[in-house]
N, C-alpha and C positions, 0 to 999 in steps of 0.2 A: 874098641870096646874097654881092654880094662882101663886107659885110661880115662875115658867117660867114666866110671865107677870110681876111681881114685879121685879128680871131681867132685864127684857128688859129695863123698865120704867129706875130704876137704872143708866144702860150703855145710854140711850140715853139722861138722865139729865148731865151724868158726861161730856158728848161729847159738850151738849150746854152752861153747864159752862164755858170749857176752848174758847169753839167759843166766847165767852160774854169776858174771856178775854186777849185775843190777843188785839183788841186795846187800852186798860188800858195800856199792858205791852207796846205799839208800839206807842200809839199818847201821851195819857195823861203822865207816864212817865217821857218820855223823856222833853216833856216838863217841868214838874216841876220843873226836875234836872237845863235846862235851868237857869227858874227862881232861881237857887239855886245859881249856881256859874259865874252867868253872872253879876251882885254886885258885887262876889271881886273881878275880875276878872280885872272887870273896876276901880274896888277900890287900885289893888295893884299895875295895869300899872299910875296910875297916881302917886301913891306915889312913884315909881321912878323915 
């Protein structure tokens, strides 16, 4: 019984962890990449 409860908690925690990573991957990471790439593209465009 105790092992079953522990397994259920681990599964629930895993699902919630994935659900919390979705906004990070699809919102924060692309914005970070845009901030990193945009200035270099601007410099390259001005330099040419």
